[in-house]
Rosetta silent file (secondary structure, phi, psi, omega in degrees, C-alpha in Angstrom):
SEQUENCE: MALQHLSKSFKVADGTAYSYVHIAPTSENKTFLLLHGFPSSGYDWRRQIKTLGEKGYGVIVPDLLGYGDTDKPSQIENYKWKTMAGHIAEILAHEGYEKVIGVSHDWGSGLLSRVYNYYPQLLEKLVFVAVPYMEPATFNLDAINELTIQAFGYPVFGYWKFFNGDDAAKICDEHNNAVTSLLYPVTPVTQRNHLCPFGAAKEWISNGTVPKEIPTWLSPAEISTHNDILGKGGYTGPLNWYKAVIRGYNDEDEANIPDDRRTINAPTLFINGLDDPITRPEVAEQISQSGRIPNVTLSKIAGAGHWVYLEKEVEFLDSLLNFVKTA
SCORE:     score description
SCORE:     0.000 S_00000001
   1 L     0.000  138.242 -176.101    0.000    0.000    0.000 S_00000001
   2 L   -63.986  -29.425 -179.577    1.288    3.461   -0.949 S_00000001
   3 L   -89.226   64.710 -169.505    0.396    4.859    2.493 S_00000001
   4 H   -60.812  -34.121 -176.095    3.030    2.703    4.161 S_00000001
   5 H   -68.883  -14.273  179.442    3.222    4.662    7.411 S_00000001
   6 H  -111.897   -4.900 -168.570   -0.432    3.814    8.097 S_00000001
   7 E   -84.197  150.841  176.370   -0.632    0.335    6.621 S_00000001
   8 E  -132.668  168.729  176.246   -1.142   -2.956    8.398 S_00000001
   9 E  -134.812  150.974 -178.889   -1.387   -6.545    7.214 S_00000001
  10 E  -153.975  136.552  178.307   -3.592   -9.433    8.233 S_00000001
  11 E  -103.324  118.945 -179.071   -4.005  -12.983    6.995 S_00000001
  12 L   -76.462  176.148 -169.572   -7.625  -14.179    7.005 S_00000001
  13 L   -58.864  -33.652 -178.092   -8.657  -17.738    7.832 S_00000001
  14 L   -84.467    5.638  176.061   -8.221  -19.112    4.303 S_00000001
  15 L    96.132   -4.113  179.965   -4.647  -17.805    4.178 S_00000001
  16 L   -73.174  129.199 -179.375   -5.268  -14.710    2.042 S_00000001
  17 E   -96.234  128.608  179.111   -3.092  -11.782    3.122 S_00000001
  18 E  -113.264  143.820  169.413   -4.618   -8.298    3.108 S_00000001
  19 E  -109.140  138.620 -178.872   -2.965   -4.900    3.361 S_00000001
  20 E  -157.383  155.795  172.167   -5.034   -2.055    4.780 S_00000001
  21 E   -91.963  137.008  174.076   -4.904    1.343    6.438 S_00000001
  22 E  -136.577  124.215  170.836   -6.383    1.603    9.901 S_00000001
  23 E  -123.109  122.768 -179.275   -6.828    4.749   11.950 S_00000001
  24 L   -74.426  148.259  178.448   -8.754    4.335   15.190 S_00000001
  25 L   -74.116  155.899  172.146  -11.469    6.883   15.995 S_00000001
  26 L   -94.803  145.551  177.339  -11.111    9.390   18.772 S_00000001
  27 L    53.466 -129.832 -176.329  -13.696    9.471   21.548 S_00000001
  28 L  -100.712   17.988 -177.818  -17.117    8.271   20.380 S_00000001
  29 L   -67.453  156.767 -179.813  -16.630    9.022   16.687 S_00000001
  30 L   -78.246  165.852  175.276  -17.713    6.579   14.015 S_00000001
  31 E  -119.048  136.023  179.564  -15.437    4.452   11.852 S_00000001
  32 E  -101.882  134.060  168.495  -15.637    4.326    8.064 S_00000001
  33 E   -99.554  116.093 -176.265  -14.911    1.241    5.963 S_00000001
  34 E  -108.590  118.274 -177.321  -13.767    2.540    2.549 S_00000001
  35 E  -113.429  118.907 -177.014  -13.890    0.071   -0.364 S_00000001
  36 L   -82.102  173.943  179.362  -12.287    1.114   -3.652 S_00000001
  37 L  -116.815 -147.858 -178.324  -13.206    0.109   -7.177 S_00000001
  38 L  -109.567  140.893  -10.594  -11.471   -0.549  -10.515 S_00000001
  39 L   -99.548   96.098 -167.914   -8.695    0.124  -11.336 S_00000001
  40 L  -129.907 -155.678  174.869   -7.735    1.494   -7.964 S_00000001
  41 L  -171.500  179.741  176.507   -6.376    0.584   -4.526 S_00000001
  42 H   -57.839  -23.990  178.963   -6.685    1.904   -1.016 S_00000001
  43 H   -58.872  -27.809 -178.947   -4.500    4.793   -2.211 S_00000001
  44 H   -61.756  -24.432 -179.276   -7.506    6.208   -4.065 S_00000001
  45 H   -93.012   15.704 -172.074   -9.052    7.156   -0.719 S_00000001
  46 H   -55.462  -40.213 -177.262   -5.932    9.075    0.409 S_00000001
  47 H   -70.632  -38.863  178.251   -7.711   12.438    0.669 S_00000001
  48 H   -70.835  -35.826  176.368  -10.618   11.010    2.638 S_00000001
  49 H   -58.321  -47.750 -178.597   -8.236    9.094    4.919 S_00000001
  50 H   -63.532  -50.522 -174.231   -6.442   12.337    5.764 S_00000001
  51 H   -69.188  -44.978 -179.882   -9.545   14.476    6.233 S_00000001
  52 H   -65.165  -39.950  177.890  -11.627   11.946    8.142 S_00000001
  53 H   -62.460  -41.268  179.231   -8.677   11.092   10.369 S_00000001
  54 H   -65.104  -27.558  179.241   -8.080   14.762   11.149 S_00000001
  55 L   -86.381    0.783  176.194  -11.733   15.087   12.153 S_00000001
  56 L    93.118    2.093  178.030  -11.376   12.213   14.609 S_00000001
  57 L   -79.871  153.758  172.162  -13.163    9.543   12.625 S_00000001
  58 E   -87.346  153.283  175.437  -11.798    6.043   12.313 S_00000001
  59 E  -140.124  141.705  167.980  -11.040    4.526    8.910 S_00000001
  60 E  -126.624  119.721 -172.278  -10.343    1.038    7.618 S_00000001
  61 E  -132.382   94.456 -179.107   -9.216    1.073    3.998 S_00000001
  62 E   -82.454  147.954  156.329   -8.136   -2.235    2.465 S_00000001
  63 L   -72.704  115.637 -176.137   -6.359   -2.907   -0.765 S_00000001
  64 L   -73.222  168.793 -172.853   -9.042   -5.258   -2.053 S_00000001
  65 L   -55.647  128.820 -179.602   -8.295   -8.695   -3.445 S_00000001
  66 L    94.138   -2.363 -172.865   -6.038   -8.490   -6.486 S_00000001
  67 L  -124.856  155.112  170.395   -4.828   -4.960   -5.730 S_00000001
  68 L    55.066 -129.782 -179.106   -1.935   -3.136   -4.092 S_00000001
  69 L   -98.291    7.842  173.443   -0.132   -5.148   -1.421 S_00000001
  70 L   -82.326  156.184  179.989   -3.014   -7.590   -0.889 S_00000001
  71 L   -56.055  153.583 -175.498   -2.736  -11.082   -2.376 S_00000001
  72 L  -132.686   69.318  179.057   -3.524  -11.461   -6.079 S_00000001
  73 L   -61.169  145.636 -177.588   -4.730  -14.985   -6.853 S_00000001
  74 L   -88.834  -17.336 -178.105   -4.978  -15.697  -10.562 S_00000001
  75 L   -78.128  132.528 -177.650   -7.969  -18.063  -10.348 S_00000001
  76 H   -61.050  -37.032 -174.821  -11.316  -16.401  -11.059 S_00000001
  77 H   -60.207  -21.364  178.233  -13.119  -18.474   -8.422 S_00000001
  78 H   -70.512  -14.831 -174.440  -11.212  -16.649   -5.679 S_00000001
  79 H  -102.038   28.713  175.229  -13.060  -13.456   -6.565 S_00000001
  80 L   -72.934  143.721 -178.766  -16.537  -14.606   -5.608 S_00000001
  81 H   -55.193  -45.977 -175.240  -18.554  -12.039   -3.661 S_00000001
  82 H   -60.918  -40.748  179.123  -19.248  -14.374   -0.764 S_00000001
  83 H   -63.522  -49.680 -176.060  -15.554  -15.129   -0.301 S_00000001
  84 H   -69.542  -34.615  175.771  -14.453  -11.503   -0.408 S_00000001
  85 H   -62.639  -38.659  176.550  -17.300  -10.341    1.854 S_00000001
  86 H   -62.875  -38.067  177.070  -16.122  -12.896    4.388 S_00000001
  87 H   -60.906  -44.854 -179.959  -12.609  -11.480    4.183 S_00000001
  88 H   -62.527  -42.177  178.437  -13.883   -7.980    4.975 S_00000001
  89 H   -60.562  -38.647  179.148  -15.875   -9.308    7.927 S_00000001
  90 H   -66.933  -39.928  178.434  -12.724  -11.000    9.262 S_00000001
  91 H   -63.093  -43.467  178.669  -10.687   -7.793    8.988 S_00000001
  92 H   -62.769  -41.779  178.601  -13.339   -5.862   10.909 S_00000001
  93 H   -64.532  -40.652  179.746  -13.451   -8.549   13.594 S_00000001
  94 H   -59.744  -36.722  179.968   -9.652   -8.558   13.818 S_00000001
  95 L   -88.399   -0.045  173.903   -9.693   -4.808   14.511 S_00000001
  96 L    84.208   20.915 -179.148  -12.492   -5.196   17.040 S_00000001
  97 L   -96.230  128.153  174.874  -15.300   -3.455   15.165 S_00000001
  98 L   -94.111  -20.700 -177.640  -18.867   -4.642   15.616 S_00000001
  99 L  -158.569  134.767  179.100  -20.372   -1.942   13.385 S_00000001
 100 E  -137.417  172.826  171.672  -19.012    0.561   10.849 S_00000001
 101 E   -99.771  117.401 -177.787  -20.233    2.934    8.152 S_00000001
 102 E   -87.337  130.337  177.549  -19.564    1.349    4.775 S_00000001
 103 E  -127.976  130.861 -173.543  -18.496    3.589    1.883 S_00000001
 104 E  -140.800  150.281  176.200  -17.857    2.135   -1.551 S_00000001
 105 E  -128.773  138.336  171.601  -16.971    3.182   -5.092 S_00000001
 106 L    57.373 -129.347  179.984  -17.419    1.296   -8.362 S_00000001
 107 H   -60.786  -24.671  174.418  -16.780   -2.456   -7.849 S_00000001
 108 H   -58.310  -26.564  178.510  -16.395   -1.736   -4.157 S_00000001
 109 H   -70.413  -33.611  173.314  -20.147   -1.125   -4.218 S_00000001
 110 H   -63.653  -41.785  179.658  -20.742   -4.686   -5.323 S_00000001
 111 H   -68.439  -43.238  178.161  -18.638   -5.888   -2.423 S_00000001
 112 H   -61.417  -37.018  176.733  -20.321   -3.564    0.085 S_00000001
 113 H   -57.082  -45.450 -178.166  -23.674   -4.863   -1.156 S_00000001
 114 H   -75.640  -30.809  172.979  -22.661   -8.420   -0.318 S_00000001
 115 H   -58.085  -41.639  177.770  -21.140   -7.469    3.026 S_00000001
 116 H   -68.461  -44.286 -178.413  -24.606   -6.205    3.903 S_00000001
 117 H   -59.362  -39.079 -176.611  -26.388   -9.252    2.435 S_00000001
 118 H   -93.821  -30.125 -175.218  -24.213  -11.678    4.421 S_00000001
 119 L  -135.795   59.817 -175.109  -23.302   -9.582    7.477 S_00000001
 120 H   -60.320  -25.183 -178.068  -25.951   -6.847    7.894 S_00000001
 121 H   -68.028  -15.595 -177.318  -25.109   -6.454   11.572 S_00000001
 122 H   -83.684  -16.567 -171.518  -21.713   -4.985   10.617 S_00000001
 123 E  -115.043  111.495  178.364  -23.044   -1.963    8.741 S_00000001
 124 E   -74.141  -42.695  176.589  -24.698    0.886   10.601 S_00000001
 125 E  -144.732  158.267 -179.898  -25.089    2.973    7.438 S_00000001
 126 E  -128.670  140.864  177.102  -24.112    2.514    3.804 S_00000001
 127 E  -130.262  114.757  177.586  -22.802    4.985    1.239 S_00000001
 128 E  -101.384  132.364 -177.008  -22.580    3.936   -2.399 S_00000001
 129 E  -119.170  121.775  176.886  -20.528    6.153   -4.717 S_00000001
 130 L    72.798  -36.837  175.880  -20.972    6.121   -8.520 S_00000001
 131 L  -122.321  125.566 -175.710  -22.338    2.560   -8.472 S_00000001
 132 L   -80.015 -178.023  174.828  -25.503    1.867   -6.455 S_00000001
 133 L   -50.709  131.294  177.994  -26.563   -1.159   -4.431 S_00000001
 134 L  -105.685  102.075 -179.083  -26.203   -4.333   -6.497 S_00000001
 135 L   -66.877  141.558  178.707  -29.044   -6.648   -5.601 S_00000001
 136 L   -56.353  128.076 -178.003  -28.173  -10.389   -5.707 S_00000001
 137 L  -172.420  160.361  168.851  -29.036  -11.679   -9.171 S_00000001
 138 L   -71.070  154.654 -173.361  -27.698  -13.474  -12.197 S_00000001
 139 L  -119.239  122.894  179.230  -25.943  -11.098  -14.566 S_00000001
 140 L  -115.519   98.066 -174.786  -26.681  -10.909  -18.293 S_00000001
 141 H   -62.365  -44.210 -178.233  -24.165   -8.550  -19.884 S_00000001
 142 H   -62.216  -40.790 -178.776  -25.690   -8.649  -23.362 S_00000001
 143 H   -65.662  -41.792 -179.740  -29.159   -7.863  -22.030 S_00000001
 144 H   -65.993  -42.140  178.538  -27.934   -4.895  -19.980 S_00000001
 145 H   -64.008  -38.586  178.346  -25.989   -3.455  -22.897 S_00000001
 146 H   -64.800  -41.781  178.499  -29.023   -3.812  -25.164 S_00000001
 147 H   -61.819  -41.494 -178.233  -31.223   -2.053  -22.614 S_00000001
 148 H   -74.047  -29.575  173.357  -28.786    0.843  -22.295 S_00000001
 149 H   -62.091  -44.528 -179.814  -28.463    1.156  -26.070 S_00000001
 150 H   -66.732  -37.898 -175.365  -32.227    1.524  -26.259 S_00000001
 151 H   -81.879  -40.270 -170.291  -32.372    3.943  -23.321 S_00000001
 152 H  -118.493  -11.883 -179.732  -29.255    6.074  -23.838 S_00000001
 153 L    91.749    2.575  177.177  -28.035    5.382  -27.361 S_00000001
 154 L  -155.138  155.587  178.790  -24.871    3.540  -26.335 S_00000001
 155 L   -79.774  112.803 -177.673  -23.863    0.391  -24.410 S_00000001
 156 L   -59.835  -37.473 -177.617  -22.916    1.523  -20.917 S_00000001
 157 L  -108.627   34.639  178.772  -20.932   -1.677  -20.305 S_00000001
 158 L   -59.971  -34.402 -178.363  -19.493   -2.184  -23.778 S_00000001
 159 H   -68.872  -19.318  178.561  -15.973   -2.291  -22.343 S_00000001
 160 H   -62.076  -29.420  178.254  -16.857   -5.306  -20.196 S_00000001
 161 H   -59.254  -44.636  177.725  -16.650   -7.420  -23.356 S_00000001
 162 H   -66.828  -47.328 -177.679  -12.974   -6.559  -23.630 S_00000001
 163 H   -63.189  -24.898  178.351  -12.286   -6.965  -19.914 S_00000001
 164 L   -80.218  -10.154 -177.735  -13.846  -10.444  -20.012 S_00000001
 165 L   -75.440  152.375 -178.369  -11.421  -11.572  -22.700 S_00000001
 166 L   -70.937  -17.090  179.922   -8.489  -13.837  -21.919 S_00000001
 167 L   -95.952   -2.800 -172.157   -6.070  -11.363  -23.514 S_00000001
 168 H   -64.202  -44.236 -177.067   -7.283   -8.301  -21.608 S_00000001
 169 H   -62.264  -41.784  179.938   -4.899   -8.525  -18.643 S_00000001
 170 H   -63.405  -44.011  179.517   -1.855   -8.847  -20.904 S_00000001
 171 H   -63.293  -43.820  179.427   -2.915   -5.867  -23.006 S_00000001
 172 H   -66.541  -39.106  177.797   -3.574   -3.761  -19.906 S_00000001
 173 H   -61.284  -37.710 -177.531   -0.278   -4.813  -18.324 S_00000001
 174 H   -76.475  -19.396 -176.490    1.576   -3.723  -21.460 S_00000001
 175 L  -134.076   52.606 -175.748   -0.213   -0.351  -21.589 S_00000001
 176 H   -56.457  -43.146 -178.537   -0.785    0.521  -17.942 S_00000001
 177 H   -64.314  -33.105  178.905   -0.568    4.279  -18.523 S_00000001
 178 H   -70.354  -35.423  175.317   -3.213    4.075  -21.245 S_00000001
 179 H   -59.966  -46.044 -179.578   -5.575    2.259  -18.876 S_00000001
 180 H   -62.016  -43.406 -177.177   -5.162    5.101  -16.405 S_00000001
 181 H   -66.225  -27.354  178.353   -5.731    7.801  -19.022 S_00000001
 182 H   -84.936  -40.707 -176.940   -8.997    6.144  -20.102 S_00000001
 183 H   -81.225  -28.317  174.515  -10.347    5.223  -16.675 S_00000001
 184 L  -115.539   71.862 -169.073   -9.256    8.527  -15.057 S_00000001
 185 L   -81.719  163.356  176.031  -10.015   10.819  -18.007 S_00000001
 186 L   -62.302  -42.389  176.048   -9.627   14.553  -18.410 S_00000001
 187 L  -135.039  151.787  178.382  -13.383   14.783  -19.038 S_00000001
 188 H   -60.336  -22.827  179.565  -16.204   12.225  -18.652 S_00000001
 189 H   -60.254  -31.432  177.152  -16.900   12.568  -22.386 S_00000001
 190 H   -57.515  -42.553  179.270  -13.758   10.511  -22.996 S_00000001
 191 H   -69.673  -37.904  177.579  -15.388    7.549  -21.289 S_00000001
 192 H   -59.333  -39.548 -173.719  -18.641    8.061  -23.182 S_00000001
 193 H   -93.691  -26.769 -170.757  -16.770    7.934  -26.503 S_00000001
 194 H  -125.052   -4.935  176.327  -13.821    5.628  -25.841 S_00000001
 195 L  -109.250  -51.115 -172.146  -14.756    3.343  -22.912 S_00000001
 196 L   -69.928  -43.780 -176.281  -18.431    2.490  -23.256 S_00000001
 197 L   -63.900  148.630  178.861  -18.802    1.628  -26.984 S_00000001
 198 L   -56.624  129.600  175.494  -18.020   -1.927  -28.080 S_00000001
 199 L    82.580  -14.043 -173.690  -14.346   -2.292  -29.017 S_00000001
 200 H   -71.017  -41.450 -178.882  -13.408    1.268  -28.093 S_00000001
 201 H   -65.175  -42.360  179.632  -11.586    0.500  -24.834 S_00000001
 202 H   -62.183  -40.327  179.306   -9.498   -2.241  -26.423 S_00000001
 203 H   -64.618  -47.268 -179.116   -8.514    0.115  -29.238 S_00000001
 204 H   -59.254  -48.831 -175.114   -7.573    2.961  -26.861 S_00000001
 205 H   -72.681  -44.001 -179.369   -5.517    0.752  -24.570 S_00000001
 206 H   -61.137  -32.651  178.808   -3.901   -1.408  -27.279 S_00000001
 207 L   -80.739   -4.277 -179.836   -2.753    1.746  -29.063 S_00000001
 208 L    66.139   36.296 -175.527   -1.179    3.028  -25.850 S_00000001
 209 L   -69.331  119.358  176.738   -3.218    6.225  -25.974 S_00000001
 210 L  -138.236   97.477  178.354   -2.061    8.723  -23.329 S_00000001
 211 L   -58.879  151.568  178.869   -3.167   12.342  -23.901 S_00000001
 212 L   -67.212  -35.789 -179.058   -0.713   15.041  -22.841 S_00000001
 213 L   -76.243  144.282  176.781   -3.344   16.750  -20.703 S_00000001
 214 L  -119.620  160.866  179.432   -4.188   15.254  -17.304 S_00000001
 215 L   -59.170  144.325  178.792   -7.270   15.737  -15.112 S_00000001
 216 L   -67.425  -19.089 -175.772   -7.243   18.935  -13.048 S_00000001
 217 L   -95.369    8.048  174.147   -8.171   16.869   -9.989 S_00000001
 218 L  -132.084  142.877  176.071   -5.036   14.701  -10.122 S_00000001
 219 L   -93.746  159.436  174.950   -1.392   15.717   -9.860 S_00000001
 220 H   -55.641  -37.377  179.815    1.398   14.147  -11.938 S_00000001
 221 H   -65.680  -39.920  178.528    2.774   12.638   -8.719 S_00000001
 222 H   -65.318  -41.756  178.209   -0.581   11.042   -7.880 S_00000001
 223 H   -63.790  -40.977  179.198   -0.871    9.565  -11.365 S_00000001
 224 H   -62.655  -44.082  178.414    2.672    8.229  -11.120 S_00000001
 225 H   -63.094  -44.529  177.667    1.973    6.570   -7.764 S_00000001
 226 H   -57.824  -47.753 -178.536   -1.241    5.059   -9.105 S_00000001
 227 H   -63.758  -35.421  176.970    0.550    3.690  -12.169 S_00000001
 228 H   -63.622  -42.894 -178.959    3.289    2.217   -9.992 S_00000001
 229 H   -63.948  -49.082 -178.518    0.717    0.389   -7.851 S_00000001
 230 H   -72.107  -34.747  178.290   -1.200   -1.052  -10.801 S_00000001
 231 H   -65.831  -37.722  179.041    1.947   -1.728  -12.795 S_00000001
 232 H   -67.754  -42.831 -174.796    3.447   -3.696   -9.931 S_00000001
 233 H   -86.081  -25.737 -177.903    0.364   -5.792   -9.299 S_00000001
 234 L    78.580  174.754 -172.349   -0.864   -6.258  -12.848 S_00000001
 235 L  -106.826    0.406  179.344   -4.411   -6.549  -14.117 S_00000001
 236 H   -60.363  -50.781  179.541   -5.141  -10.264  -13.817 S_00000001
 237 H   -63.195  -52.483  179.437   -6.631   -9.903  -10.342 S_00000001
 238 H   -55.804  -40.288 -179.249   -8.551   -6.675  -10.982 S_00000001
 239 H   -74.789  -18.902  175.861  -10.110   -8.044  -14.175 S_00000001
 240 H   -65.995  -23.030  173.757  -11.108  -11.236  -12.371 S_00000001
 241 H   -60.932  -43.920  177.434  -13.749   -9.157  -10.563 S_00000001
 242 H   -64.946  -48.220 -174.070  -15.421   -8.645  -13.946 S_00000001
 243 H   -64.088  -37.364  179.449  -14.977  -12.226  -15.066 S_00000001
 244 H   -61.323  -39.428  179.592  -16.406  -13.700  -11.873 S_00000001
 245 H   -74.927  -49.638 -176.155  -19.623  -11.729  -12.384 S_00000001
 246 H   -63.348  -39.054 -173.878  -19.906  -12.099  -16.162 S_00000001
 247 L   -90.538    5.823  170.457  -19.120  -15.833  -16.164 S_00000001
 248 L    82.277   19.475 -179.308  -21.567  -16.701  -13.400 S_00000001
 249 L   -65.039  -22.945 -178.326  -19.205  -17.679  -10.603 S_00000001
 250 L   -94.611   -6.063 -166.955  -21.537  -16.013   -8.083 S_00000001
 251 H   -57.855  -45.133 -178.436  -24.833  -17.369   -9.395 S_00000001
 252 H   -65.005  -44.370  178.204  -25.319  -20.217   -6.923 S_00000001
 253 H   -62.234  -41.618 -178.465  -24.415  -18.046   -3.942 S_00000001
 254 H   -61.304  -42.152 -177.358  -26.686  -15.251   -5.177 S_00000001
 255 H   -65.400  -25.889 -175.661  -29.647  -17.596   -5.495 S_00000001
 256 L   -91.605   -0.557  175.827  -29.212  -18.775   -1.909 S_00000001
 257 L   -75.579  120.820 -176.635  -29.343  -15.327   -0.286 S_00000001
 258 L   -64.164  154.661 -174.176  -32.732  -15.201    1.508 S_00000001
 259 H   -60.349  -35.847 -177.342  -35.202  -12.538    0.474 S_00000001
 260 H   -70.936  -11.863  175.698  -35.092  -10.727    3.817 S_00000001
 261 H   -94.073   -4.185 -176.285  -31.356  -10.150    3.309 S_00000001
 262 L   -88.696  -15.651  178.222  -31.859   -8.560   -0.123 S_00000001
 263 L   -99.219  129.174  177.452  -33.443   -5.366    1.177 S_00000001
 264 L   -86.607  110.046  179.711  -31.170   -2.761    2.786 S_00000001
 265 L   -90.979  -16.779  178.917  -33.006   -1.489    5.844 S_00000001
 266 L   -72.297  153.774  174.465  -30.112    0.602    7.145 S_00000001
 267 L   -56.058  133.578 -173.130  -29.905    4.306    6.215 S_00000001
 268 E  -134.644  139.041  177.053  -28.292    4.505    2.787 S_00000001
 269 E  -120.575  135.969  172.136  -26.793    7.308    0.700 S_00000001
 270 E  -117.438  117.877  179.191  -26.069    7.190   -3.035 S_00000001
 271 E  -104.845  125.675 -174.388  -23.638    9.848   -4.277 S_00000001
 272 E  -136.001  134.262  171.833  -23.518   10.287   -8.027 S_00000001
 273 E   -78.074  130.912 -174.753  -21.694   12.658  -10.365 S_00000001
 274 L   -67.068  -17.171 -179.405  -24.194   14.136  -12.805 S_00000001
 275 L   -99.915    9.058 -177.989  -21.729   13.782  -15.705 S_00000001
 276 L   -70.453  117.067 -179.977  -20.986   10.078  -15.143 S_00000001
 277 L   -80.975   -9.580 -178.569  -21.606    8.264  -18.465 S_00000001
 278 L   -92.005  -55.631  172.977  -21.483    4.849  -16.794 S_00000001
 279 L  -105.608   92.331 -174.241  -23.903    5.351  -13.914 S_00000001
 280 L   -73.676  159.815 -179.027  -26.154    8.008  -15.370 S_00000001
 281 H   -55.278  -30.936  179.666  -28.401   10.274  -13.264 S_00000001
 282 H   -60.243  -31.565 -179.227  -31.441    8.285  -14.383 S_00000001
 283 H   -65.027  -37.899  178.873  -30.080    5.292  -12.494 S_00000001
 284 H   -58.775  -40.826  178.867  -30.158    7.240   -9.239 S_00000001
 285 H   -66.665  -38.964 -178.326  -33.861    7.813   -9.693 S_00000001
 286 H   -64.706  -41.114 -176.978  -34.462    4.150  -10.478 S_00000001
 287 H   -67.859  -30.362 -179.708  -32.741    2.853   -7.354 S_00000001
 288 H   -70.809  -16.553 -178.235  -34.813    5.121   -5.147 S_00000001
 289 L  -106.963    3.513 -173.393  -37.941    3.510   -6.571 S_00000001
 290 L   -73.961  -23.687 -177.039  -36.800   -0.119   -6.501 S_00000001
 291 L    87.324  -12.333 -179.392  -38.209   -0.900   -3.056 S_00000001
 292 L   -87.796  -10.079  178.031  -34.991   -2.635   -2.022 S_00000001
 293 L  -133.788   74.927 -173.398  -33.561    0.476   -0.328 S_00000001
 294 L   -65.102  -21.929 -176.457  -36.506    2.038    1.504 S_00000001
 295 L  -115.172   56.150 -175.056  -34.323    4.443    3.498 S_00000001
 296 E  -106.222  141.958  173.691  -32.199    5.907    0.696 S_00000001
 297 E  -116.563  137.069  179.315  -30.997    9.477    0.200 S_00000001
 298 E  -105.403  135.312  176.127  -29.731   10.678   -3.181 S_00000001
 299 E  -128.318  109.974 -178.556  -26.897   13.183   -3.555 S_00000001
 300 E  -104.632  123.519 -174.286  -26.232   14.375   -7.099 S_00000001
 301 E  -110.433  118.528 -177.927  -23.057   16.395   -7.558 S_00000001
 302 L   -71.873  148.934  176.004  -22.778   18.682  -10.575 S_00000001
 303 L    77.089   13.771 -179.443  -19.574   18.892  -12.570 S_00000001
 304 L  -125.585  147.986  174.800  -18.409   15.412  -11.597 S_00000001
 305 L  -104.541 -132.584 -174.117  -18.133   12.160  -13.478 S_00000001
 306 L   -72.643  -23.722 -173.660  -17.330    8.675  -12.230 S_00000001
 307 L  -106.714   52.493 -171.058  -14.635    9.802   -9.749 S_00000001
 308 H   -58.082  -33.637 -177.570  -16.758   12.206   -7.751 S_00000001
 309 H   -74.382  -15.335  173.001  -14.767   11.784   -4.505 S_00000001
 310 H   -99.451  -40.266 -177.453  -11.634   12.947   -6.326 S_00000001
 311 H   -68.659  -41.424 -177.198  -13.212   15.426   -8.743 S_00000001
 312 L  -128.924   66.851 -172.624  -15.338   17.196   -6.135 S_00000001
 313 H   -58.641  -44.561 -177.033  -13.584   16.346   -2.890 S_00000001
 314 H   -68.256  -48.029 -179.662  -15.178   19.077   -0.755 S_00000001
 315 H   -62.556  -39.006  177.974  -18.722   18.531   -2.011 S_00000001
 316 H   -61.180  -47.977 -177.918  -18.329   14.788   -1.581 S_00000001
 317 H   -65.035  -39.506  177.849  -17.169   15.118    2.012 S_00000001
 318 H   -59.785  -45.044 -179.785  -19.953   17.566    2.837 S_00000001
 319 H   -63.819  -43.383 -179.014  -22.540   15.137    1.487 S_00000001
 320 H   -62.646  -51.441 -174.652  -20.982   12.204    3.324 S_00000001
 321 H   -72.450  -32.673  175.688  -20.702   13.870    6.728 S_00000001
 322 H   -62.666  -40.838  177.453  -24.106   15.524    6.530 S_00000001
 323 H   -64.386  -44.795 -177.939  -25.623   12.097    5.935 S_00000001
 324 H   -62.511  -37.693 -175.680  -23.666   10.531    8.785 S_00000001
 325 H   -81.383  -24.261 -171.602  -24.725   13.250   11.219 S_00000001
 326 H  -115.682  -27.825 -174.438  -28.397   13.495   10.263 S_00000001
 327 L   -72.681    0.000    0.000  -29.653   10.234    8.735 S_00000001
């Protein structure tokens, strides 16, 4: 983990070694569990770690399976939701936490969803960022892309086709900087035009496309550190998160989650950037009407895309802490 002075390590019962940041809360303050997405690591939460820690809150921020200094098994079956949710529960138990506030971004939201489904007693409140609650279900990639083509004019998950391919990790490993420039773009329009459409992500990355301009919300040093982390670990593990879902590795476990565990009864916040081409604003409205999150609050942040907690750091923190204090 890039934040070495704060990092700890722990080996869960099945032998998997995790690296994570832990800062204990002061007094009676709450503790946040921060779960990153793709292609990230615990380092992505660096600004929130600093600010929340300074305010006296506790934080637990793991490098999730396949990332950073956590183990990176190559077998897809290791990346099942139930397995990884169990790992998170073990880390919380190891640190002595009976209840935390879960905050998740991107694929971390899928994991936070399953932590609640399997261990609801651990989560006092939930905050989903950019990707909402993922209800247990079988996943049909072609059907979802067809629906989004009809609704929005483009396949929101067109790039998943590439990421599911057996050659994807090798291509991404060879063009790590291009992956970063596409996934952390200067503007969200880049993702609309070069990530979402079928074949576009593979073309961008295979060509080693790296624009000279960088996002205003990232420094060259931050991009360099990010690239070092992903370059060191490679993309086999991170892409296995996609493959496990697309190829049905979770289907049996999903079917066995009882109905009363599928509804989130805890207070829940969904924070969404209004310019996100992947999780569009319409999705925020849909989740509030699904019936599976009866106590949900929506926070839509203007001028932000998929990386709202980096793009609009102050607005994100205001939304997060207001929810924690009032919900």
